[in-house]
N, C-alpha and C positions, 0 to 999 in steps of 0.2 A: 263644304269642309274648310277650316278656317287654316292659307298658307302659313308657316310659320315666320315669321320676322328674322330677317338673316341679321347676325350677330358680328360685331366687330369690337376686336380687342385694339387696347393703346396702352403703349408701354409707353410711360412719360409723358404724364398729364400734367404738366405745366403751361403755360402761356399757349403754347402754338399747338399743342396734342388738344388744348382744351376748345381752341378758336376752332379748328377742325372740326371736333366733335361736333361742337353748337350747329353744326350745319347735317351734322350724319345721325343726330340723335332726329331730327323731325323725321324721319323716315325708316330709322332701323335701330338695332338694339345696340347701343353703345355699352361695352363693360372697359370701365380704366383698371389696370394692374397699378397698386397705390402701394409703396412702402409701409405707410404711417398709420397705424390703427384707430388714431386719432384722428387723421384725413378720412377714413371711411366712416368713422363715427358719426362726423360731420357732417359728411355726404347723405347719410340712412337717416339724421335727426330733420333733416333738411328734403327729404324726399329728391332724392339725390340731384339736386338744384344746382346748376353751376351759371355764372353769370357774366357778358360781357357787355364792358361798358367802351360805348366808342366815343373817341374823345375828338375824331374826325365831324361829328356827329351832332353836335351840340352837347356831350357826354351823356347818348340815351343810353339807357340803360334796361338790357334786354335780359331774361332768364330763361334757361334752359332744362330740361329733364333728361340724363343717362339713365339707364337700364340697371346699372348696377358698379359696385366696384369690390373689389376684392384681390388680397396679398396673394402672391407668385405661391408662398406656401399653400395657402385654403386651396388655391385652384387645384394645384396639381396633385391635393390630398383628395380633395371629391372626384377630382376628372378621373382618376385611376381605376373610378369603377366602371368607365364607360369606355374600352377599349376601342369602338369606332369614332371617336372623336378626335378630329381635328382644326385646327384655326384655318378657317377660308381666308379671314384678311384680320390682318393683325399690322398695325399704325407701329412705327418704329420714332418716338419722338424724344428718345431720350439723349442726354450729350453722348457726341460722338466717342469719346472716349469710355464710355460705360456700354456701348451695342453687345459688344461680345458678355459681356456678365451680366446683362441683363436677358439674353437670350438663352445660355445655354440651360436655363434649368424648364424651358420650355420645348426643348429642341425634339421630345419624342412627340409631340401635336406639334409640328411643322414637318408635313408632307411632300416628299417633292410632286413637281406640278400641277399641285392642288393646292399650298396655301400661297397666300400672295401676300406678300410682306412689302408696306409702303413705308420707304424710309424717308421722313422728312425731319432735315436736320442742319446746323452749320457746316460749313467745312466739305471736305471732300476727302477720299481715301479710304472710306467706310464701305463700300461694296467688296472693293478690292482687298479689301483686309479680312470681312465675311468668306470669300470664297477661296481664300487662302489659308484658313484658319479652321472655319467651320466648317464649308462643302467644297474641299479640293478637286473629289470627282461631280464633273461636269451633272451625269445622274442623279445626284444627290441633292441638287439645288430646287430650293423652292421657286415659283417666279416672283422674280421682285420686280417694285417700280419705283422709281427715284424721284423726289418730288423737292420743289426748287422754291421756297416759300418766301414774299417781299414782303409780306406783310408787319407791321410792328407791334410788338406785344409784350407787356410788361407787366409787375404789378408793384403794389403800394406795399411796403412792408407794413404799415398800419390797417390797408386790408388783411393780406396775410393771417393776420391773428384773427381775425372778428372771422371772416368768410378764406378759407385758403382757396377757392376754387371762382374769385370774380379776379376778372383779369384787364387789363384797359388795352384793348385794341386802339392803339395809337397812330399808327397809320393804315390808310387804305391803299392796297397794292394790290399784287397778283400772286399765283399759285400754278407754278407750270410744273407737269408730270411727266413721266416718259417711263417707258416697256425696258427693262433692262438685258440684255443678252446674257443667254447664258454664257457664253465663252466671251470674254472681251477681248481676244487676242483672235479670234478668227472673224475676220473681216464678212464670212458669208452669213455668220449671227448675228452683224450689226443689221439691227432692226432700219429702215429708209422711210419707208410709210408710218408716220405717225397721228393720221388723221383719225383714222378708226382706233377708236378702244377695245369694242368685244368686251366690256366687263362691265355689270350693272353699277357700279358701286362709281368708278371713275367717270362712266357715263351721269350720272348723279352729281356729283360733283361741276365735270365740266359744265351742265347744262343748270348748275344753281349759280345765280350772278351773285351772291350773296360776295365768293370769296373768289372771283375773278379766276376762275381756273378753265385753263387750256392745257391740252396734250400732244407731244413732242416726240418728233424722231430721237434716237437717242444721241444722234452725232449734236441735232440741233440741243436738244437738253444739255449736254456737255459744255456749250458754251455760252447757256444761260447761266450754269451753274460757276462755270470761271466770270462769267459779271456778277451774280450774289457773290462769291469768293470774296472778290475785287471790293465789295460795298463792305461785306465783314471784316477783310482785312485790313481795311482802314479807319471802318465807326466803331469797333467793337474794344480792339486793344488801345486805343487812344485814349476812347472813353472812358474806358477802368483805368488807366495808367492817370490821367488828369483829372480824373473823379467829376464829369460831368455829363448831361444828357446828352444827344446827341445833337442837337439844336445848336447846342452855344461852341462846338465846331465851327460852324458857320460865318463866312464872310470875315475868316482869318487869314491872310495871305502866307502864314509861314505853315499851316493846317493843308493850304492846298499845296504849295512847292513840298511837303513831308506825303502827301496824298500822290502827288505825283511820279515821288523817289519810290512806293511801294510798287504803285500799280506798273512802271515802264521796268523795271526788274521783273516782277511778276509778269508780263507779259512775253516777255522776252524766254524765259525759264520754261514756263507751260507752251508754249510754240515750238520750244524745240522737246520737249521732254514729251508732251502727248500730240504728235503729229496729226492724230485723228480729228482733233478739233478745227484746220484747214479743210479739210473733205466736207464740214458746216456748209449750207450755201448762204449762212449769215455771219460767218467769221470774220471777212474782210469788214460787213457793214458794222459791228461789235468792237473789234479791235483794230483796224488800220487807224486809224487816229483816236490815240493815246488823250490824246487835249480832250477832245469829246466825251471817250470814257470815264477822267477823273471830274468834269461838270456832271455828266451821269452820278456818277456817288456821291456827288456835293449835294446834285439835289435829291437823290433817294432818303441819303441818308439823314442831312440836316435839315432840311425843307417837309419831304412828304413825312417823316419819320420824326421828325423833329422833337416830338414831347417824346420822343421813346427814351428809357434806358435800359442802353443796351444789353445783353443778356450777358455778356460778360460781367460788365462793372455790376449788374446784378450779384453773378455767383461772387464778387470778390467781396458785395458789400455783406454778403452773407456768409465770406469763408468757406465757398466750396471752391471743389475742381472748374477748372475752367479750361475751355476749348483749343486754347491757344495752336496745339501739335498739329490739330486740322486745319487751322485759317493761315497763318503766316507760316506756321512749320512744314503742311503742307510743299508752299513754296521753296523749303531748304530742306527738305527731305529730295521733291523732286529736282532740284538742283545739282545735288548731291550722285543723284541715280546717274546722273549726266557728264560726271566730271565737273561741274561747276559749282561756286558760290552764290549765295543770297546776303548778302552783309546787312542791305537794308531790313530785309524780313526777320534775320536773323535776331537783328537788335531789337527791333521790335518784341520778337520773339521772348528773349531775356528781361526785359524791360517789364513784361505783364507777369511772365512768373515771378519775377522780385516784388510788384504791386502786389500779389497773392502772398507771397512768402513774409512780407512786410506785415500784414494783417494779421497772418493769422498768427504772429510773432508778439503781436500784440496784443493777440485773444488770451494766448497761453501765459503772458506774465502778469 
């Protein structure tokens, strides 16, 4: 008797969703939810092929094959005939601001304590938003994992026309995952032991060296998430505002000064608004020396991922919405929640929104 292959569904088949899927599809069935019928047709005509070009590895090109692609509408129509179906694994890689909208049509097949949702996105605040607006009752919540990925992935505009599923893996870094507590306000619900995942798919990612995946407890993952937020808060909006690839921000004294202002303000606010951070054993190592953190951001953003074109820059170039409210805007909202202000991050937030609006105005004129 053949054991059925586990099926994984991916919401947000962009650069990060495709990169993660390139590893998962080597053992499991991977299904993309895609809005564009044109992109679905492209995949079907090309044997469901996705392509990763490793810029850090002499531009080596590797093809993979997923199992299927479909629209949410066609899925809900077909699956309604199967009352026993539920998602076992749902990777959510859509833009932060689209998360609730993307999940709502699928809620009937997201089961408490059965469905495992793995969030892999830029920014912070999505879990809290989902718990507040979608699953306010503890008993209604699915199993949620949070991923923090530092790999740089982008797409050339020329590639997107001929092959919308060819992405450039610009910088090899790592992928950190934790299991999110059902109750974020209850210390007894906070997971302290993070070395045992007890999940086949998460274990597979951890054992697969291609993404340098590691599993952590919730407190430590929050620290890593803030560390990644600092990279995003410095790199993403500023590459978008001045319109450059990441590496062009390197070795510029004014950029270092700007990053220092962003980071100092952010860590001061988050250490007060999220006291749980200080409960992590790695908090002091990561954040006590903020000059060291600035150097980390510069190294990760402008050297390791120097060839990368940030997702926010790509979004503005393509006249799409940006995640600024979940990146620098998250710092602003955290400051407001404790009666403080974040003038540096607020300025960056407003400039990024202005840059996008100018781009949209030019498109419409």
